[in-house]
C-alpha positions in Angstrom: 8.7 1.6 -19.8 11.8 1.6 -22.0 14.9 0.1 -20.4 17.2 3.0 -21.3 14.8 5.4 -19.5 15.0 3.7 -16.2 18.6 2.6 -16.2 21.9 4.5 -17.0 23.2 1.7 -19.2 26.6 3.2 -19.6 27.2 3.0 -15.9 26.5 -0.7 -15.9 29.2 -1.1 -18.6 31.6 1.0 -16.5 30.8 -1.2 -13.5 31.6 -4.3 -15.5 34.8 -2.9 -16.7 35.8 -1.7 -13.2 35.6 -5.3 -12.0 39.1 -5.7 -13.3 40.9 -3.9 -10.4 44.6 -4.3 -10.9 43.8 -7.6 -12.6 42.7 -9.0 -9.3 39.0 -9.7 -9.8 38.5 -10.0 -13.5 38.5 -13.8 -13.3 35.5 -13.5 -10.9 33.3 -11.4 -13.1 31.9 -12.8 -16.4 28.3 -11.6 -16.7 27.1 -9.6 -19.7 25.9 -6.1 -19.1 22.3 -7.4 -19.7 22.9 -9.9 -16.9 23.9 -7.2 -14.5 20.8 -5.2 -15.0 18.2 -7.7 -14.3 18.4 -10.9 -12.2 17.4 -14.0 -14.2 14.6 -14.7 -11.8 13.4 -11.1 -11.9 12.4 -10.4 -15.5 12.9 -11.3 -19.1 13.9 -8.5 -21.6 14.2 -7.8 -25.2 16.9 -5.2 -26.3 14.7 -2.2 -25.5 11.7 -2.8 -23.3 10.5 -4.9 -20.4 8.5 -7.8 -21.7 7.6 -10.1 -18.8 5.1 -8.6 -16.3 5.5 -9.4 -12.7 2.5 -9.4 -10.3 4.1 -6.9 -7.9 5.6 -4.6 -10.6 2.4 -3.7 -12.5 3.2 0.0 -12.7 6.5 -0.7 -14.4 4.5 -2.5 -17.1 1.7 0.1 -17.2 2.7 1.7 -20.4 3.1 5.1 -18.7 6.0 6.9 -20.4 9.2 7.7 -18.4 10.7 11.1 -19.0 14.3 11.8 -18.0 14.1 15.6 -18.3 15.6 17.6 -15.5 18.8 16.0 -14.5 19.9 17.5 -11.2 17.3 20.3 -10.9 15.2 20.5 -7.7 11.8 20.9 -9.5 10.4 20.0 -12.9 8.0 22.3 -14.7 5.7 20.9 -17.3 3.9 23.3 -19.7 0.8 22.9 -21.8 -0.8 25.2 -24.4 -4.5 25.9 -24.5 -6.2 27.6 -27.5 -8.6 30.3 -26.3 -11.3 32.5 -27.9 -13.4 31.7 -30.9 -14.8 33.1 -34.1 -17.5 35.9 -34.3 -20.2 36.8 -36.6 -18.9 39.3 -39.2 -19.4 42.9 -38.1 -19.7 42.2 -34.3 -17.0 44.3 -32.7 -18.1 44.0 -29.0 -16.1 42.5 -26.1 -13.1 41.2 -28.2 -15.4 38.8 -30.0 -13.4 36.9 -32.6 -10.1 37.2 -30.8 -8.2 33.9 -30.8 -5.2 33.4 -28.5 -3.1 31.1 -26.5 -3.0 30.4 -22.8 -0.4 28.4 -20.8 -0.8 25.9 -18.0 2.1 25.1 -15.7 2.7 22.3 -13.3 5.5 21.8 -10.9 6.8 18.6 -9.3 9.6 18.2 -6.8 12.6 15.9 -7.4 14.2 13.7 -4.8 17.6 11.8 -4.9 18.1 8.3 -3.5 21.2 6.2 -3.1 22.3 2.7 -2.0 25.5 0.7 -1.7 26.9 -2.8 -1.3 30.1 -4.2 0.2 31.8 -7.5 -0.2 35.2 -9.2 0.5 37.4 -11.4 -1.6 36.6 -14.3 0.6 32.9 -13.9 0.0 33.5 -13.8 -3.8 35.5 -17.0 -3.6 32.8 -18.8 -1.5 30.1 -17.6 -3.9 32.0 -18.8 -6.9 32.2 -22.3 -5.4 28.4 -22.3 -5.6 28.5 -21.1 -9.2 27.3 -17.6 -8.2 28.8 -14.2 -9.2 28.5 -12.1 -6.1 29.1 -8.6 -7.6 26.4 -9.4 -10.2 24.0 -10.6 -7.5 24.4 -7.4 -5.6 23.7 -5.3 -8.7 20.7 -7.4 -9.5 19.4 -6.7 -5.9 19.9 -2.9 -6.6 17.9 -3.4 -9.8 15.0 -5.3 -8.2 14.7 -2.9 -5.3 14.8 0.0 -7.7 12.0 -1.3 -9.7 9.9 -2.0 -6.6 10.6 1.6 -5.6 9.3 2.8 -9.0 6.2 0.6 -8.6 5.4 2.0 -5.1 6.2 5.6 -6.1 4.1 5.4 -9.2 1.0 4.0 -7.4 1.3 5.5 -3.9 3.4 8.6 -4.4 6.7 9.8 -3.0 7.6 12.5 -0.4 4.2 14.2 -0.8 4.0 13.8 -4.6 0.8 11.8 -5.2 0.7 8.5 -7.1 -1.8 7.0 -9.4 -4.0 5.6 -6.6 -4.0 8.7 -4.3 -4.0 11.5 -6.9 -7.0 13.8 -6.8 -9.0 12.2 -9.5 -12.7 12.3 -9.2 -13.7 9.3 -7.1 -16.9 7.3 -6.2 -17.7 4.5 -3.8 -18.5 0.9 -4.8 -21.8 -0.6 -4.0 -20.2 -3.1 -1.8 -17.2 -5.3 -1.3 -16.4 -7.5 -4.3 -17.4 -10.7 -2.5 -20.9 -9.3 -1.8 -21.7 -8.4 -5.4 -23.4 -10.5 -8.0 -21.6 -11.1 -11.3 -23.7 -8.5 -13.0 -23.1 -5.9 -10.2 -19.3 -6.6 -10.6 -19.5 -6.0 -14.3 -21.6 -2.9 -13.9 -19.1 -1.4 -11.4 -16.3 -1.6 -13.8 -18.4 -0.6 -16.9 -19.7 2.4 -15.1 -16.3 3.5 -13.9 -14.9 3.3 -17.5 -17.8 4.9 -19.3 -18.0 7.7 -16.7 -14.3 8.5 -17.3 -14.8 8.5 -21.0 -17.8 10.7 -20.7 -15.9 13.2 -18.5 -13.3 13.6 -21.3 -15.9 13.7 -24.1 -14.3 10.7 -25.8 -11.0 12.6 -26.3 -8.8 9.7 -27.4 -5.7 10.9 -25.7 -7.5 11.1 -22.3 -9.8 8.1 -22.5 -9.0 5.4 -20.0 -7.2 2.4 -21.6 -6.1 0.8 -18.3 -7.9 -0.3 -15.2 -5.7 -1.2 -12.2 -7.3 -2.9 -9.2 -6.5 -4.9 -6.1 -5.2 -8.4 -6.8 -8.0 -9.8 -4.7 -10.6 -8.0 -6.9 -8.8 -9.1 -10.1 -8.8 -12.7 -9.0 -12.5 -12.6 -8.1 -13.7 -11.2 -11.4 -11.5 -13.7 -13.2 -13.3 -16.7 -11.8 -16.8 -15.4 -11.3 -19.1 -16.5 -14.2 -21.5 -14.0 -15.7 -24.2 -16.6 -16.5 -23.4 -20.3 -16.0 -26.5 -21.3 -18.0 -25.2 -19.4 -21.0 -21.6 -20.5 -20.9 -18.4 -20.1 -18.9 -17.5 -16.5 -19.6 -16.2 -14.7 -16.6 -16.8 -11.1 -15.5 -13.2 -10.3 -16.6 -13.7 -11.9 -20.0 -16.9 -10.0 -20.5 -15.2 -6.7 -19.7 -12.3 -7.5 -22.0 -14.7 -8.4 -24.8 -16.8 -5.2 -24.4 -13.9 -2.9 -23.7 -11.4 -4.3 -26.2 -9.0 -1.3 -25.9 -8.8 -1.5 -22.1 -6.2 -3.5 -20.2 -7.2 -4.9 -16.8 -4.5 -5.6 -14.2 -4.2 -6.4 -10.5 -1.7 -4.9 -8.1 -1.2 -5.3 -4.3 -0.6 -1.6 -4.1 -4.4 -1.1 -4.6 -5.4 -3.2 -1.6 -7.2 -1.4 1.3 -4.3 -1.8 3.7 -2.3 0.8 1.8 -4.9 3.6 2.6 -6.2 5.3 5.6 -9.7 4.0 6.2 -8.9 0.6 4.7 -10.9 1.0 1.5 -9.3 -0.5 -1.6 -8.9 1.6 -4.8 -9.5 0.8 -8.4 -8.4 3.4 -11.0 -9.4 3.7 -14.7 -6.8 5.9 -16.5 -5.2 6.9 -19.7 -1.5 6.0 -19.9 -0.7 8.4 -22.8 2.0 11.0 -22.4 -0.7 13.7 -22.9 -2.3 12.5 -19.7 0.6 11.6 -17.4 4.3 11.0 -17.3 6.6 9.3 -14.8 9.4 11.7 -14.0 12.8 10.0 -13.4 15.3 12.8 -14.1 18.3 10.6 -13.4 17.8 6.8 -13.9 19.5 4.2 -11.8 23.3 4.7 -12.1 25.8 2.2 -10.8 29.2 3.4 -9.7 32.5 1.7 -10.3 33.8 -0.9 -7.9 36.0 0.8 -5.3 38.7 -1.2 -3.5 38.5 -0.3 0.2 41.4 -2.5 1.2 43.4 -5.4 0.0 40.3 -7.7 0.1 37.3 -5.4 0.5 35.2 -3.9 -2.3 32.4 -1.4 -2.4 29.9 -0.1 -5.0 27.3 2.8 -4.9 24.1 3.3 -6.8 21.8 6.4 -7.1 18.8 7.8 -8.9 16.7 10.9 -8.9 12.9 10.7 -9.1 9.9 13.0 -8.9 7.2 10.4 -9.5 4.0 10.6 -11.4 3.3 13.9 -13.1 -0.4 14.1 -14.0 -0.9 16.5 -16.9 -4.7 16.1 -17.3 -6.7 15.8 -14.1 -9.7 14.2 -15.9 -7.5 11.4 -17.4 -8.4 9.1 -14.4 -11.2 8.1 -12.2 -11.1 6.1 -8.9 -13.5 3.6 -7.5 -13.1 3.0 -3.7 -14.2 0.1 -1.6 -14.4 -2.9 -3.9 
């Protein structure tokens, strides 16, 4: 996900500039805009994209495109064209044979707005500075981290009735048993079957073929340490999958654990992260307000964003395996 698509960068610059309120707080605020956006302990960035993947923010690093279309609308409508009809044998005039046309497919997704705020006093700023901390920057870093966690949860589990990656109505099947009860070959076969079945369902259409498999962290850790055949070497189930499905990325997320779903069955999803398959809708990325002086020694800042969640454009672009 590109940084400029999930953050209103101009608002962070305005926040930094607003720290100089009547010259009173400028001395307390020295972070760069980049430092405001992401806490040092949270993530490492290059100028445009997130580059360090965190275990609990797998969706943010999923490669799914973020789209900011919509602004302050209540719903977003996505449209797709479909070519219809076909050629006819020359001279056959029956039943509109030979007619080639266009059909349209529409999809609607509702948008929701969220907001947050932080307050602090001049005394708190002074105490924090004694410890070498920049309190306003720490607050904004907290907004940033919680925002990314919100995106991660909304992307996987949905938001306000809009489904996420793990509970969307993709075709699903049940695993042959819990991961701890399967042999190495059975583990491998479970994933290989999931991927190839998804590929078969889209007839190897490149744009819709699964190139990601997200699973519970517990499952990921198990296939990472289980050897396929100790007599033949030390290749793990995960390494075997990565070798035979070179274009597919395998990741673990705690969002896929069984405790997140009614019935307690975990979910593993094989999906295509292309923009032809699905898009993460964030009409208004995280925007930070200017610092407001509430009194002689009291300060306040607001933040907000508008999000619709995951917009699946192709229902065959994912398949789910439950119960590993």
